[in-house]
C-alpha positions, 0 to 999 in steps of 0.5 A, a space after each residue: 137213884 141208888 139209895 143207901 143207909 149210909 154213905 161214907 165219904 172218903 175211901 181211906 182206912 177211916 172210912 173203909 174200917 167205918 163202912 166194914 163195922 158198919 156194913 157188919 151192923 146190918 147197914 147198907 153202905 156205899 163208900 165213894 172214894 174220889 180216887 182209888 181206894 187207899 191212894 192217900 194218905 193210908 198209902 203213904 204211911 210208914 205202917 206204925 202203930 205207935 201211941 206213945 208219940 202221942 204221950 211225949 211230955 210223960 203224961 196221959 191224955 185222952 188222946 193216948 188213952 184213945 190211941 192206946 185202946 186203938 192198939 190193943 183191937 188191932 190182933 182180933 182184928 188182924 186174925 178176923 180180916 187175915 181169915 176173911 180176906 186170904 190178905 196177910 196184913 203183914 202185922 206185927 208187934 216188934 216194938 220200937 226204939 227211941 234213939 239218943 245222940 248227944 249226952 242233952 238228947 240221953 237226958 231227954 230220953 231218960 226223964 220220958 221213960 222215967 214218966 212214962 214208966 210211971 204213967 202210963 200202961 206201956 211196956 218200957 225198957 231203957 237200954 244203954 249204949 251197949 244194949 241199944 246196940 246187942 239189939 240192933 247191931 246196924 246201929 251207929 257208934 253215935 247212938 247213945 241209948 234210950 226208950 224200947 216198947 214192948 208193945 207197939 206194932 207195924 202193919 201194911 197200911 195198903 194191904 189193910 185197907 185193901 183187905 177192910 174194903 174187899 171185907 165190907 163188901 162181903 157184908 153187902 157194903 159198895 165201893 165207887 171209886 173214881 167218883 167224886 161227892 160234890 154236895 149234900 140234899 136237906 130238908 132243914 138240917 135233916 139229911 137226905 141225899 148226897 150228890 155225886 159225879 155218878 149220880 145222886 144216892 139217897 140216905 138218911 146219914 153221911 160219915 165225912 170220913 175225907 182225910 185232908 178233903 174234910 174241910 170242903 165236906 164241912 162248906 157243904 154243910 155250913 160248918 168249920 172242920 178246920 182240918 189242914 194238909 201236911 206233906 209227908 216226904 218218905 222213901 224207902 232205902 234197900 242193903 240186904 247187908 243192913 238187918 233192922 229188925 224194929 223201927 228207930 226213932 231220932 227227935 228228927 225221924 224214923 227208920 222203918 223196916 219192912 217186910 219185904 225188906 227194905 227200909 222206909 225212911 220219914 217223915 218230912 212234916 210241910 204245910 204246903 196246900 195239897 201239892 204232893 210233890 217230892 223235893 230235892 229238899 225234902 229227901 236230903 232232910 230224910 237222908 240226913 238221919 241215915 248216917 247216924 242212926 243206921 250208917 250201913 243204909 247209904 251202902 245201899 239203894 233208893 228203891 222208892 219216893 212219895 208223899 202223902 197228905 196227912 189231914 192236920 186238925 188245928 188243934 192237934 185231935 181228930 174230929 170224931 163225933 155227930 155234927 151238932 144241929 144236923 140230923 145225919 151227919 157224922 164225922 171221922 177226920 183229923 188224925 195227923 199221923 195217927 190215922 192207921 193207928 185210930 182205925 180199929 177205936 175210930 169206926 168202932 165209935 161210929 157204928 155206936 153212934 149211928 147203929 147204937 144211937 149212942 156217944 162213946 165217952 172215949 170219943 167226946 173230948 173229940 166232939 165236931 161241937 168244939 168248932 160249932 162257934 168257932 
C-alpha cells in the first residue's frame, strides 16, 4: 500500500498550491486528480486577480481582506516558481477598469469609488470619459468613465498550476492523474487511508480541494460541504488592430486581454449542475458585451469557446479549515470565481493547520464548522 503524510484530493490550483506548500515544509504529499492537473475550473479561468470584486458594496469584509492579502503574495511566489521551474507565468500588475455606460451606472460607479477610496487600501483613480478613452483608445463611445484600479493583476492560470505541480514534485510530492478518490478509511473519526481507483493510500491526513466536486467528499465523512457547480462560459477573440491593455469590466461581464494577443470575454453564471456545454445562448449573451465596450473587436475572429464549473458555496464564502469532530481532514474549497486569487493564501493556511498545528486567524471566518449543524 502506498503511504503519504498527506493526500490532497484535487489537482486544480488550490490543491497544487497546497501540495507545494506542504511539500516545501517537509511533508510527503500525494495529489490525486480525477482527470488532468488544472483541467477543470482552473483551466477555464480568465486569470484575473481582482480582489475589489469582493468589495462591491464598498466596505471591507473578511473575504476582501483575505483576497487582498493573497494578492500581495503573488510577486515573490511568481519569482520563486519561475526560477524553480523555468515556466513563465505571464504575471502582470496591469490594473483593471470598471466602466459605466449610462448616467445611472456612472452615478453608481462614483459612489463605489468614494466608498473604496475611504475604506479600502487599494490604489484607485476616477477617470472621466475623456481620460478613460485616452488610456484605452479602443473603448466604445458609450463608455462614460469609471474606476481604474492600479494594483490588480493577471496571470496565466494553466501555466501557474503546471508550475506548482512541477515545483511540488521537485520537493518530493507525487501527482496521480486520471485517478479518482472513492472514499476514506478511518477508525472512529480518525483518518487512516483514502481509497482510490488505483488502490488505497495510507495517510493520517487528507486535504479536500476538489472544487465543484467537494460536496461528494463531504458525503464520505457524513458532513455538509454545501458546494454547487456554477457554469461559466467564455470565448476568446483576436483582432490585431484593436489593442486593449488591461481588463475592462461592465456590470454584465468583462473583457480580458492576454499576452498571446487574444481578448477573453466572459463569463456567464449558470446553475446547470455538472454540464460543461457551450451553448449558443450563453455565447450570444457574452458577445453582447463587445459592441459597447470595445466595438472594434466585432471585426475580430473567435479563436476558442469553453466552459468551466466554478465551486459556489451556499453562503458565498470559501470553506477553509479543519473539519470539526474529525482528526486529519482539512477542507480548502468553494472559492467560486476567486480560486486563482485565493490560492496562495489558502495554501499557506492549509500548511499552517497541518504542519504548524495552528489555525490562521485570517481564515477562521471560513471554517467548515459553520456548517456543522446544516
